[in-house]
N, C-alpha and C positions, 0 to 999 in steps of 0.2 A: 617735717623735713628730716632726711637721713643725717645721721651724725658721722657717717663716713662717706667718702666720695662714691658717686655712681660712675661706672665706666661703660662706654658704649661706642657704637659705630655710626658714621655718617653714610647712610645708604648701604647698599649691599656689596660685600666683598665678592671677588671673582669666584671664590670657592662656594658661594651660595648655589649658583647654577651647576658648577662642576660636581657638587655633591648630590645632584639630582633633585634639588629643591626647585620648584617652579612657581608656586602660588604665593600671593601675599599671606595666605593662611599659614605658610611655613616660616614666616619671618620671626615670630615669637619663639618657636621651637628651635630654630637655627641659632639665634643669639643666646638663648638660655643655655644651649649646649656649650657655649664658650664661657659661661658663668657671668655674662654681661647683664647689667641692670638698667641700660639706657639705649635708646635708638633715636636717631634724628632723621625724620622724613625730609627728603630733599625736593624742594620745589623751585630750584634755581631757574628753571625754564618756564615756570608758571604753576599756579595752584590748580591741579587737574584731577586730584583724587576725589571721587564722589564721596559725599559726606556719609552715606549709608555704609560704604565699604570702610571708611575711616573708623566708624563706630565699631565695626566687627574687629578690625585690626587692634583698636584700642582695648577692647574687652579681652582679646587673646593675650595681649602684652601685659595687661593688668594681672591676669592669672599667673604670669611668670615673673611678676615684680619688675617689669621693664617700663621705665618712665619714658614717655614720648615727648619730643620737641619737634618743631618745624623750622626748616631753613627757608625763609621767604625768598621770592624771586630776586635774581641778581640785578634786574634792571631797575630796582629801587634807586632813586637819586634824590635824597633829601636836600642836597646842596646845589642842585641844578640851577643855572641862571634862568631857566624857563619855568615860570610858575606852574604851567600845565603839567610838567614832568614831576614837580614836587607834589602836586595834588594827586596825580596818579599813584605816586609812591604811598600815599596814605591809603588809597584803595587797595593796593597790593598787601599792605599790612592788615587791613580788615579781612581780606580773603584768607590770609594766613591764620588770623585769629579764629575765623569760623572753622577752619580745618583742625587747628590744634584743639579747639573745644570738642569737636566731634571725636577726636582721638583720645580724649580724656586727659590731655596734657595742658600745659599752661605757657610754655616758653616759645616765643617766636624770635628767631635769630635773623638779623639782617645786616647788610652792608649799607653804610650811610651815603656813600657816593664818592665822587672825586672832586678835586679842587678845580680842574679844568683851567680856564684862562683867568681865574680870579685869585686873589690872595687866599691863603689858608684861613685868615681871620674872617674874610667875607664869606667863604664857603661854610665855615662853622656857624656863622651868624644865621645864614639861611637854613642850615640843618637844624639849629636850635628852634627856629620858628616852626619848621615842618614838624619837629618832634612834639612841640606843644599842640599843634593842630591834630597830630596823630593820637595823642593821649585823649583829647576831647572827643575825637571821632570814635575811638575804641570804647570810651565810656558811654557815648550816646547810642552805640550799636549793641550795648548790653554785654560787652566783652571786658568789663572792668577788672575781672580776675585774671586776665591774660597778662603775661610778663613779657614786655618788649626788651630785646637784648641786642644793643648795637655791638658790632664786632670790630676788634682791632684788625687793621688791614696790612697786607704785605707789600704793596707797591708804594713807593715813596710819594707819588703824586695823589694817592688816595687819601680821603679823609678817614682817619682811623689810627692816629697815634694813641697811646695809652691815655694821655691827658685829654685828647679830643673826645674819646669815648666816655671818659669820666665826666666831662662837661655835659654830654648828652644825658648821662644818668642823673645829672643834677636837676633836670626838668621836672622829674616826679620820682618819689621814693619807691615806686614799683619798678622803675627801669633798672635793669640789672646788666652789668657788663658781660659780654662774651669775650674773654681774654684768649685770643688765638696766639699761643706762644710761638708757633712756627712762623706766623705772620710778623710778629715783633722781632724775631730772630732775623728774618729776611729783610725787613725794612731798615734794620740797623746794621746790615751787612755782616751778620754773624756775631751780633752783640750779646748773645746769651750763651755762655760757655759753662757756667757752674752755679752753685747754690747762691753765691752773692748776687748774681745778676737776677735770679728769680726772686730773691728777697727784696730787691729794690722795687720790683713790680708789685709784689704782694703788699709791701709797706705803703707804697703810694696809693694803692687801691683802698687799703684800710683807712688811711689818712683822709682821703677824699670822700669816702662813703660813710665811714663811721657807724655802720650798722651791719645787720645780718647779711647784706648783699656781698660783703667782703669775705664771708665764710662760705655761703652757698652760691657763689658766683657760677656762671656758665663758662665753659672752656672748650677750645678746640686744640688738638695736638697732632702734629705730624712733623716729619723732617721735610725741609723745603730748600730747594736749590734757589740761588739768587744771583742777580747781576747788579750792575750799577743802579738800575732802576728799582731794585728790590726783588720781590718774589718772581721766580721763573716758573717753577712747577713743584707739585707735591711729589714726594718720594715714598719709599717704604722704609721700615726699620732696618731692612737688610742693606739699604744704601747708606753707607756711613761716611761718605765724603763731606756731607753737610749735616748740620744739626737742626734744632738744638738737642742736647742729650736729655733723656727723660728721667734717669735715676735721681739726679739732684733735686728735681722738682718733687718727685714722689716722696723723697726723704723729708723735704721741707713741709709738705702738706701734712705728713704724719706728725712731725714735731709740733706743728702749730695747731693741730686739731681742726684743720680746714676740711670742708666737705663739699667741694664743687661737683658739678656734673661735667665729666671730661669725655668729650666726643672725639674719637680718633678719625682723622681725615686722610690716612695713608692712601696711596694710589693703588687700590685693588686688594690690599691686605688689611683693610681697616678693622675687621672683627678680630683677626689674628693679632694685630698690633695693639688693639684695645685690651686684649687678654694679657699681653706682655706688660702693658701699663699697670693693669690691676695686680698682676703678680709682683711687680716691682714695688708697688705700694704695700702689699701684704708683707713683703720681705724687709721693708725699711725698718 
């Protein structure tokens, strides 16, 4: 494990094509040009990358010291009131694990689902049961070295408060949180404004996990606009009306010696803004 954070992008920035890059072969070269050491393959609409092509991409990124992760399909719903949907969710995680293994990575990031017409407690109970089944299925399929990462979510009705994600991490000590700071900012209607707010999140994670997962956690970062229901849309670092601010977090990570993988999810400028995050950390 790296002793300093890895910074990377979620999918390809608009500048990838604008710079004349066309092929998946160019992904490693392009991101290395920004000094980035992580990249998250986006499978929100389904796991479609052929495993042989994934292996080639993985080898190219490994040459440039770029660690790969996979964002699993958005239609995962571990908390669904329909058992069939919960079981399909396990299948989507298995497909994502197969892909991340082919890429030479380990981390699979996923959204746990929403509360729907049930209480938060009932939704979490279902998600915990699905999480246990998922761990068993992942082990049975030979993917036991994969790391499942439930993500904190931005909409108020979604399952994905910090405590809900930490509860899911309690199912198995390999399950590592994906702390999406933009999502937590949006679901708390702007509740992250400075170092103290970030400290509360990091302290809670350390208290709940009590192990290396609180040091090498996974993370997403972007500025996010919100409404009463929480997350509205992802922005760029040039959009300063909404937060959260990144400098206080970078300073805190440096002070505490934390080394997460931080994936920038800005809207179209994710590689550029990931470089800004990296520079802010280096300057802290």
